C-alpha distance (Angstrom), angle and dihedral (degrees) to the residues before:
residue distance angle dihedral
M1 . . .
K2 3.80 . .
I3 3.80 115.7 .
K4 3.79 136.9 171.4
A5 3.80 121.8 -127.7
A6 3.80 145.2 162.5
V7 3.81 105.5 -110.5
L8 3.80 125.7 -161.5
R9 3.80 106.3 -147.9
E10 3.81 100.3 157.7
F11 3.79 128.7 29.6
K12 3.80 115.1 -115.6
K13 3.81 90.2 15.5
P14 3.83 130.8 105.8
L15 3.79 116.6 -85.2
K16 3.80 116.7 -112.0
I17 3.79 124.6 -130.6
E18 3.80 104.8 -133.5
E19 3.78 141.9 170.7
L20 3.80 110.0 -119.3
E21 3.79 138.1 176.9
L22 3.80 116.6 -113.8
A23 3.81 115.6 -160.8
D24 3.80 122.6 -144.0
P25 3.80 119.1 -86.4
K26 3.79 116.3 -90.1
E27 3.81 131.8 -152.6
K28 3.82 111.5 -20.8
E29 3.81 93.3 -5.7
V30 3.79 132.4 120.7
Q31 3.79 132.5 -154.4
V32 3.79 114.5 -133.4
K33 3.78 132.5 -165.0
V34 3.80 102.8 -139.7
L35 3.81 116.2 -131.1
A36 3.81 101.0 169.6
C37 3.80 139.0 3.3
G38 3.79 129.8 -178.7
I39 3.79 126.9 -128.8
C40 3.81 105.5 -121.1
H41 3.80 128.2 -174.2
S42 3.82 90.6 -129.7
D43 3.80 88.5 68.9
V44 3.79 91.2 47.1
H45 3.83 89.3 53.3
I46 3.81 86.6 60.2
I47 3.81 94.0 46.6
V48 3.81 92.4 55.2
E49 3.84 91.8 42.9
E50 3.79 96.5 -112.8
V51 3.81 90.4 124.1
P52 3.84 121.5 36.5
A53 3.80 121.9 -113.1
P54 3.81 135.4 151.7
I55 3.79 118.1 -102.0
P56 2.96 144.0 -107.2
I57 3.78 89.3 46.9
I58 3.81 141.6 155.0
L59 3.79 111.6 -135.8
G60 3.81 131.9 -167.3
H61 3.80 119.0 110.3
E62 3.83 104.1 177.1
M63 3.80 98.5 79.8
F64 3.80 140.4 159.0
G65 3.80 124.7 -177.0
I66 3.80 150.0 130.8
V67 3.81 123.8 -85.7
E68 3.80 112.7 -117.8
K69 3.83 102.7 172.2
V70 3.78 137.9 9.5
G71 3.78 128.6 -152.1
P72 3.81 128.5 -134.0
S73 3.83 118.2 -59.5
V74 3.81 94.3 18.4
T75 3.81 107.2 145.2
R76 3.84 108.8 160.7
I77 3.80 100.4 49.2
K78 3.79 133.4 54.2
P79 3.81 135.1 -176.6
G80 3.78 111.2 -79.0
D81 3.79 95.1 33.1
R82 3.78 116.9 131.9
V83 3.80 109.3 -131.6
I84 3.78 144.0 -178.1
G85 3.80 112.9 -133.7
A86 3.81 107.8 -134.1
W87 3.79 121.7 -167.2
M88 3.80 91.5 -156.4
V89 3.80 101.9 89.9
H90 3.79 117.6 171.8
C91 3.80 138.1 -174.1
G92 3.82 99.7 -141.9
E93 3.80 91.0 -140.3
C94 3.82 109.6 73.2
F95 3.82 127.6 90.3
Q96 3.82 94.1 -94.0
C97 3.80 95.1 45.9
L98 3.79 92.4 48.5
N99 3.80 90.5 48.6
G100 3.79 95.9 53.5
R101 3.81 100.7 -96.1
P102 3.82 105.7 104.2
N103 3.82 89.1 156.0
L104 3.83 86.0 73.1
C105 3.82 96.0 46.7
E106 3.79 106.6 169.2
K107 3.80 93.6 -150.1
Y108 3.80 102.3 47.1
Q109 3.81 107.8 19.5
P110 3.83 92.0 75.4
K111 3.82 87.2 58.0
V112 3.83 96.3 53.1
A113 3.80 94.8 92.0
S114 3.81 96.0 33.3
G115 3.80 94.9 96.9
K116 3.80 90.9 -125.9
L117 3.78 136.7 94.3
L118 3.79 122.9 -111.0
D119 3.81 94.4 -75.2
D120 3.83 89.7 54.9
T121 3.81 94.2 -110.3
S122 3.81 135.3 103.4
R123 3.81 130.2 -125.2
L124 3.82 91.9 -154.4
T125 3.79 131.6 90.3
D126 3.79 131.9 166.2
K127 3.81 129.1 -133.2
K128 3.80 90.8 -81.5
G129 3.78 91.7 53.4
N130 3.79 93.7 -108.2
M131 3.80 120.4 142.4
V132 3.82 120.4 -103.0
N133 3.80 119.5 -158.7
H134 3.80 128.1 -120.3
G135 3.81 118.8 -122.8
L136 3.82 113.9 -126.4
F137 3.84 93.4 -34.0
V138 3.84 89.9 -67.7
T139 3.83 108.8 73.2
G140 3.79 92.6 -171.7
W141 3.81 102.2 165.4
S142 3.78 88.5 83.9
T143 3.78 138.7 79.0
H144 3.83 91.9 -114.7
T145 3.79 135.4 12.3
V146 3.80 143.4 178.2
I147 3.81 117.2 -130.0
P148 3.81 136.8 172.9
E149 3.80 113.8 -87.6
S150 3.81 89.4 -126.2
G151 3.81 89.1 59.9
A152 3.81 94.2 52.3
I153 3.80 111.0 92.8
P154 3.83 111.5 -165.9
I155 3.79 120.5 -136.2
P156 3.81 115.7 -140.6
P157 3.83 117.7 -123.4
H158 3.81 94.7 -111.6
I159 3.83 91.5 63.7
K160 3.82 102.5 90.4
L161 3.79 101.3 173.9
P162 3.83 119.7 137.7
P163 3.83 122.0 -102.5
E164 3.80 94.4 -106.9
Q165 3.80 90.5 61.9
L166 3.79 98.4 38.2
C167 3.81 93.8 54.1
Q168 3.82 89.4 62.0
L169 3.81 87.9 70.2
G170 3.79 86.9 73.1
C171 3.81 95.0 70.9
S172 3.81 127.2 -28.6
V173 3.82 99.7 51.7
P174 3.84 98.4 47.7
T175 3.81 92.5 39.8
G176 3.81 94.9 49.6
W177 3.79 92.8 41.0
G178 3.78 93.3 44.6
V179 3.80 98.3 53.1
V180 3.81 88.7 59.0
A181 3.81 101.2 34.4
N182 3.80 101.7 33.9
V183 3.80 106.0 25.2
A184 3.82 103.5 31.1
D185 3.82 93.5 25.8
A186 3.80 85.5 -152.1
K187 3.79 118.6 -157.5
A188 3.79 135.4 -172.6
G189 3.76 107.6 -56.4
T190 3.82 96.7 17.4
S191 3.82 110.0 144.6
I192 3.80 115.2 -131.4
A193 3.81 137.1 176.4
I194 3.80 118.2 -164.4
Y195 3.79 118.1 -159.5
G196 3.80 111.0 -155.9
C197 3.79 125.8 28.2
G198 3.78 99.0 -145.9
A199 3.79 119.7 122.1
I200 3.82 95.1 -71.1
G201 3.79 92.8 46.3
L202 3.80 92.2 47.4
N203 3.80 91.6 50.5
A204 3.79 89.0 49.3
I205 3.81 89.1 52.3
R206 3.79 90.3 51.0
S207 3.79 92.3 48.2
A208 3.81 90.3 50.1
A209 3.80 91.1 49.4
L210 3.80 92.6 50.9
R211 3.80 88.6 52.5
Q212 3.83 90.0 50.5
A213 3.78 94.3 -118.5
T214 3.80 114.6 169.1
P215 2.89 137.1 -132.0
I216 3.80 98.8 23.1
I217 3.79 104.8 -173.2
A218 3.81 116.5 -167.6
I219 3.81 118.5 -159.1
D220 3.80 126.4 -168.2
L221 3.79 139.5 149.7
E222 3.81 91.4 -128.1
E223 3.80 122.4 72.2
S224 3.82 87.4 -158.1
K225 3.82 88.7 73.0
K226 3.81 93.3 61.7
D227 3.81 100.9 85.5
L228 3.81 94.4 50.9
A229 3.81 92.2 44.4
M230 3.80 90.3 53.3
E231 3.82 90.7 45.0
M232 3.82 89.3 55.5
G233 3.81 91.4 52.6
A234 3.82 110.8 -85.3
T235 3.80 112.7 151.6
H236 3.82 93.1 -158.0
F237 3.81 137.2 17.5
V238 3.80 126.7 -153.3
N239 3.80 121.6 -165.1
S240 3.80 100.5 -146.5
S241 3.81 92.3 -166.6
K242 3.80 88.3 66.6
E243 3.80 103.8 34.1
D244 3.78 140.6 16.8
P245 3.82 104.6 -100.2
V246 3.82 94.4 -151.0
P247 3.84 98.4 72.4
R248 3.80 89.5 43.1
I249 3.81 92.3 52.2
L250 3.79 91.3 46.7
D251 3.80 89.9 50.2
L252 3.82 91.6 50.6
T253 3.81 91.2 50.8
G254 3.79 100.1 45.8
G255 3.78 92.8 -99.8
K256 3.82 93.4 -58.7
G257 3.80 103.7 98.5
V258 3.80 129.1 -133.3
E259 3.78 126.3 -61.1
Y260 3.80 92.3 -127.9
A261 3.79 132.5 23.7
I262 3.80 113.2 -169.2
E263 3.80 113.4 -157.5
A264 3.79 104.2 -159.6
I265 3.81 97.9 168.5
G266 3.79 107.6 63.4
D267 3.80 92.4 -129.5
P268 3.84 118.3 145.6
G269 3.80 92.5 -145.7
A270 3.79 92.4 51.0
I271 3.81 89.9 49.2
I272 3.81 89.6 56.2
Q273 3.81 90.6 48.4
A274 3.80 90.2 48.2
W275 3.82 89.9 52.6
W276 3.80 92.9 54.0
S277 3.81 92.2 44.9
I278 3.83 96.5 61.0
R279 3.77 125.2 88.3
L280 3.80 126.7 -121.9
G281 3.78 107.6 -63.8
G282 3.80 90.4 16.8
S283 3.79 128.3 136.2
V284 3.78 137.0 -129.6
I285 3.81 108.4 -149.3
I286 3.80 115.9 -161.6
P287 3.82 120.0 -163.6
G288 3.81 90.1 148.2
L289 3.81 117.6 106.3
T290 3.82 112.4 -124.2
P291 3.84 120.6 -154.3
V292 3.80 107.9 -95.9
Q293 3.81 94.9 -118.3
D294 3.83 95.2 52.6
T295 3.78 126.6 100.0
T296 3.81 132.7 -175.4
N297 3.80 126.9 -134.0
L298 3.79 108.9 -141.7
P299 3.83 129.9 166.9
L300 3.79 98.3 -110.8
T301 3.81 92.9 -177.9
L302 3.79 86.6 74.5
L303 3.80 94.4 56.0
P304 3.81 94.0 85.4
L305 3.80 95.2 26.8
H306 3.80 93.9 54.4
G307 3.79 97.8 28.1
K308 3.79 90.8 -130.9
K309 3.79 124.2 159.8
I310 3.80 134.8 -149.0
I311 3.80 111.3 -156.2
G312 3.78 124.9 -171.3
T313 3.79 113.9 -159.1
L314 3.79 132.9 -172.5
Y315 3.80 120.2 -151.8
G316 3.82 90.8 -13.9
E317 3.83 90.2 -74.7
V318 3.82 89.9 -78.9
K319 3.78 125.2 166.3
L320 3.79 108.1 -139.5
A321 3.79 98.5 -146.6
E322 3.81 93.4 48.6
D323 3.79 110.2 27.5
I324 3.82 103.1 38.3
P325 3.85 94.5 55.6
R326 3.82 89.3 48.0
L327 3.78 91.0 50.1
M328 3.82 90.2 49.6
E329 3.79 89.7 56.8
L330 3.79 92.3 46.2
M331 3.79 91.2 47.2
A332 3.81 89.9 52.0
T333 3.82 90.6 58.7
G334 3.79 90.5 56.9
A335 3.80 91.9 -120.3
L336 3.81 93.6 121.9
K337 3.84 91.6 52.5
T338 3.80 91.3 -142.6
D339 3.80 89.3 154.5
K340 3.81 88.0 66.7
L341 3.79 91.0 55.2
I342 3.81 95.0 62.4
T343 3.80 105.1 90.0
R344 3.80 98.6 158.5
K345 3.80 137.7 18.5
M346 3.79 111.2 -157.9
K347 3.80 142.0 175.3
L348 3.80 130.0 -108.6
E349 3.80 88.3 -107.2
D350 3.83 90.1 60.3
I351 3.81 94.0 62.1
N352 3.81 97.2 109.4
E353 3.79 91.3 51.1
A354 3.80 88.6 52.7
V355 3.81 92.9 49.1
Q356 3.79 91.2 51.2
A357 3.79 91.5 47.6
M358 3.81 89.5 52.0
L359 3.80 91.5 51.0
E360 3.81 90.6 49.7
R361 3.84 91.8 48.2
K362 3.79 90.9 -119.6
I363 3.81 97.7 128.6
K364 3.78 115.3 101.1
G365 3.79 115.8 -163.5
R366 3.79 111.4 -26.7
W367 3.80 131.4 -26.6
V368 3.80 110.8 -154.5
M369 3.78 129.0 -158.3
M370 3.81 110.5 -135.1
M371 3.81 118.2 -157.7
E372 3.80 95.5 -166.1
């Protein structure tokens, strides 16, 4: 079938809106009509060649839509189902899956950035018949897509939330929630600093607030992020373009530092600041994606002396079948405040404007691409 999509053909160049051919779903795959897809910094990292990916490619991994077709052997999903498109696909049989970490699936995680689906082929071709790659199994910056059945999370009929909120369950909500709930296991009174008030950072702030952590110190280079950070539950905000956040965090914690510093940007400088802002025995948790060429200079002698930890985490350590349905229910109550995160609804044709706004740190909350 003919579809329309935003195609990245050259790194650091504008994406092109093209008509493509989408083949039918194969074994254990489903075809989805996309209704909404978020604009995530991970995709922008690829566009500016900070993270490797094959081109041409269609990005967009925070997707919500309606199933139109199913391939052979599909058992959980049927046409008409509303689904979240999750890029974390897992086999359920490898060492990591069997030990409770499906986000690190040894069979399928190596394929996430391959540009192909699970059978190592693509369902996309352009007008010349040349193959186009899939972005992170989801390919959401398009009118229609084919995704693995295991990455399609059905939404029960009683969940009535709009597409622009539901699509956030594909990435920013579970990641932000998971770093606080699953990785930090924050409790009432846990002290937390969150570097970066993008969508993941804001969801982490909200998760910390719901768990009654305190203080919750939000740090960002842009003063414009303050109001939304405070709305989501931050107790303090530090503009790191105007002051060093480390002395401020130490002052707010009686000179001790916080128990957890969450670095949601992927910036080497912020990682160093996060390290110095945690207390003895504290942890720096990094869900942020750092450009592949960057390194961080940390005083490793202090690792054993101070008992500090640096923890990388993918997708907030969520389990799709358990955590995403729970987050849907919580989102439906309004407790996650995901409606507050949507600051612009845009069209597919606006994608290059959104990418530029992301690079210039002008996006507050989440911009969402609406297909209808």
